[in-house]
C-alpha positions in Angstrom: -27.6 10.3 -23.5 -25.5 6.9 -23.5 -22.3 6.6 -22.5 -19.3 4.4 -23.3 -18.1 2.3 -20.5 -15.0 0.1 -20.2 -15.1 -3.1 -17.7 -11.6 -3.9 -16.6 -11.9 -7.2 -15.1 -14.2 -9.7 -16.3 -14.9 -12.1 -13.7 -18.1 -11.8 -11.7 -18.4 -8.5 -10.9 -17.6 -7.4 -14.4 -20.1 -9.4 -15.6 -22.8 -8.3 -13.1 -22.0 -4.6 -14.3 -21.5 -5.3 -17.8 -25.6 -6.7 -17.0 -26.5 -3.8 -15.0 -24.9 -0.9 -17.1 -27.3 -0.2 -19.4 -30.2 0.4 -16.2 -27.5 3.4 -15.6 -27.6 4.9 -18.8 -24.2 3.1 -20.0 -23.3 0.9 -23.5 -20.1 -1.2 -22.8 -17.7 -0.2 -25.4 -15.2 -3.0 -23.8 -14.3 -5.7 -21.6 -11.1 -7.1 -20.6 -10.5 -10.3 -18.4 -7.2 -11.0 -17.5 -6.0 -12.9 -20.9 -6.4 -9.7 -22.9 -4.9 -7.6 -21.0 -1.9 -8.9 -19.7 0.5 -6.3 -18.1 -2.2 -3.7 -19.5 -1.9 -4.6 -22.8 -5.2 -4.0 -23.5 -5.9 -0.5 -22.8 -5.0 1.2 -25.4 -5.8 4.3 -27.4 -7.6 2.2 -30.0 -9.6 0.1 -27.7 -10.6 2.7 -25.9 -12.4 4.9 -28.5 -15.7 6.0 -27.4 -15.3 5.2 -23.4 -16.1 7.8 -21.2 -15.8 6.0 -18.2 -13.9 2.5 -16.5 -15.3 0.3 -13.9 -11.7 -1.5 -12.7 -12.5 -4.8 -11.1 -9.3 -6.9 -11.5 -6.5 -8.3 -9.1 -4.2 -6.7 -6.9 -1.3 -6.9 -8.7 -2.7 -5.4 -11.8 -5.1 -2.2 -10.3 -2.4 0.2 -9.8 -1.0 -0.4 -13.8 -4.3 -0.1 -15.3 -5.3 2.7 -13.2 -2.2 4.9 -14.6 -3.0 3.5 -18.1 -6.5 5.1 -18.1 -5.3 8.3 -16.1 -2.5 8.4 -19.2 -5.4 8.1 -21.8 -7.9 10.2 -20.3 -9.9 7.4 -18.8 -11.7 8.3 -15.8 -11.9 5.0 -13.5 -13.5 3.4 -10.8 -11.4 1.1 -9.2 -13.4 -1.6 -6.6 -9.7 -4.0 -6.6 -8.9 -3.9 -3.3 -5.3 -5.4 -2.0 -3.2 -2.5 -4.5 -3.2 0.4 -1.8 0.0 0.4 -0.7 0.6 1.7 -3.8 -2.0 4.3 -3.6 0.1 7.3 -3.0 2.0 6.7 -6.3 -1.1 5.9 -8.2 -2.6 9.2 -6.6 0.9 11.5 -8.5 0.0 9.6 -11.5 -3.5 10.5 -11.7 -2.7 14.1 -10.5 -0.2 14.7 -12.7 -1.8 13.8 -15.9 -5.2 15.6 -15.2 -7.1 12.4 -14.8 -9.8 11.1 -12.4 -10.5 7.9 -10.4 -12.7 7.0 -7.3 -11.4 4.0 -5.4 -12.6 2.5 -2.4 -12.7 -1.1 -0.3 -16.0 -1.2 -0.8 -19.0 0.3 -3.2 -21.7 -0.6 -1.0 -24.0 2.7 -0.2 -25.0 -0.1 3.1 -21.3 -0.7 3.9 -20.9 3.1 3.7 -23.6 3.9 6.4 -22.5 1.0 8.2 -18.9 2.8 8.8 -20.8 5.5 9.7 -22.6 3.9 12.6 -19.2 2.1 13.3 -17.1 5.5 14.0 -20.1 6.8 16.2 -19.8 3.4 17.8 -16.2 3.3 18.5 -15.9 7.0 19.5 -18.8 6.4 22.7 -17.1 2.9 23.8 -13.7 5.0 23.6 -14.1 6.0 27.0 -15.1 2.6 28.7 -12.3 1.2 29.4 -13.7 -2.3 29.9 -14.9 -3.5 26.6 -12.1 -4.4 24.3 -13.3 -4.5 20.7 -12.5 -7.3 18.0 -14.0 -7.7 13.9 -14.9 -9.8 11.8 -15.5 -11.1 8.5 -16.3 -13.9 5.8 -16.2 -13.8 1.9 -15.9 -15.8 -0.6 -13.5 -18.3 -1.3 -11.7 -16.5 -4.2 -11.5 -13.6 -2.7 -7.2 -12.9 -2.5 -7.0 -10.4 0.5 -7.8 -11.2 4.2 -8.6 -9.4 5.7 -10.4 -7.6 3.3 -9.8 -3.6 3.0 -13.3 -3.0 4.0 -12.5 -4.6 8.0 -9.1 -2.9 7.6 -10.5 0.6 6.9 -13.4 -0.2 9.7 -10.3 -0.5 12.1 -8.8 2.2 11.3 -11.7 4.8 11.4 -12.4 3.2 14.8 -8.4 4.3 15.6 -9.3 7.9 14.5 -12.4 8.2 16.4 -10.4 7.7 19.6 -10.8 3.8 20.1 -7.1 3.6 21.1 -6.9 -0.4 22.2 -6.1 -3.3 20.4 -8.6 -4.3 17.5 -8.4 -8.2 17.3 -9.1 -8.6 13.2 -10.0 -12.2 11.9 -11.1 -13.1 8.1 -12.7 -16.5 6.6 -12.8 -17.4 3.1 -14.9 -20.2 2.1 -17.6 -20.9 -0.9 -19.5 -18.6 -2.7 -20.5 -15.5 0.7 -20.6 -12.3 -0.6 -19.4 -10.9 2.6 -20.0 -10.1 5.8 -18.7 -7.7 8.1 -18.9 -7.7 12.3 -17.7 -5.3 14.8 -18.3 -6.1 18.7 -17.2 -4.4 21.5 -17.5 -7.1 24.8 -16.9 -6.7 28.5 -17.7 -9.0 31.4 -20.9 -7.2 31.5 -22.0 -7.5 27.9 -21.8 -8.3 24.4 -22.8 -5.1 21.8 -22.4 -6.4 18.1 -23.0 -4.4 14.8 -23.0 -6.3 11.8 -23.7 -5.8 7.4 -24.5 -8.8 5.6 -24.4 -8.3 1.9 -27.1 -10.5 0.2 -25.5 -10.6 -2.9 -22.7 -8.3 -5.0 -25.4 -6.1 -7.0 -25.1 -3.6 -4.1 -21.5 -2.8 -5.0 -22.3 -3.0 -8.1 -24.8 -0.4 -8.4 -22.5 1.7 -6.3 -20.1 1.4 -8.8 -21.8 2.5 -11.4 -23.1 5.3 -9.9 -19.9 6.6 -8.9 -19.1 6.0 -12.5 -21.4 8.6 -13.8 -20.5 11.2 -10.9 -16.9 11.2 -12.1 -17.1 12.1 -15.4 -16.2 15.7 -16.4 -14.3 15.6 -13.2 -10.6 15.9 -12.0 -8.9 14.6 -8.6 -8.8 11.4 -6.5 -11.8 10.5 -4.2 -12.6 7.8 -1.8 -16.4 6.8 -2.6 -17.3 7.3 1.2 -16.2 11.2 0.5 -18.6 11.3 -2.8 -21.4 8.9 -1.8 -24.1 11.9 -0.7 -23.5 13.9 -4.0 -24.5 10.2 -5.9 -27.6 10.8 -8.3 
């Protein structure tokens, strides 16, 4: 059965999701760019008629309000926008109080999720090897607004939770059209270990978001993508 999809944020990611949506059984009923959704003006009950789920890839300054409005209108939402996570606690409360549903993540690539698992294991192994210091580096396209990205910050936090309690030096570059590379390294006077994930295109992120959109329909609550990735069809 075809499901109605709303796309909030109609930039490169939004247009790619629109292109791939039919493969996942979605009919795009609404696509809102920033001009049509200033201060959430496009997220009305009338505009969302026939929409079963929304995918949000807008801007950090707009994401929290968009999520709250969608939740208030009973539309489950998958959010791929980054740079708004300082508002996650209040957004979580708003979604839960309205009985809504949200999947959020700094990155919807299944490959990045597996990369994060590998990094956590490596960080745990190197925690006791005190001669090793760690770094994290990334490069993304020039239009990406947050640096370091939410993905790199999340990886560093997972390393700390895995027991690596020393400093992790993070750096970021923004240039050109690069879809994204993340690298974690451990270095000593004897050797260097480097673990890297390189995206070939934005397609992996779009497909992960569409899979999450299918999963969240009919559910309630707030979920991070990494919590549900093993349940995706």
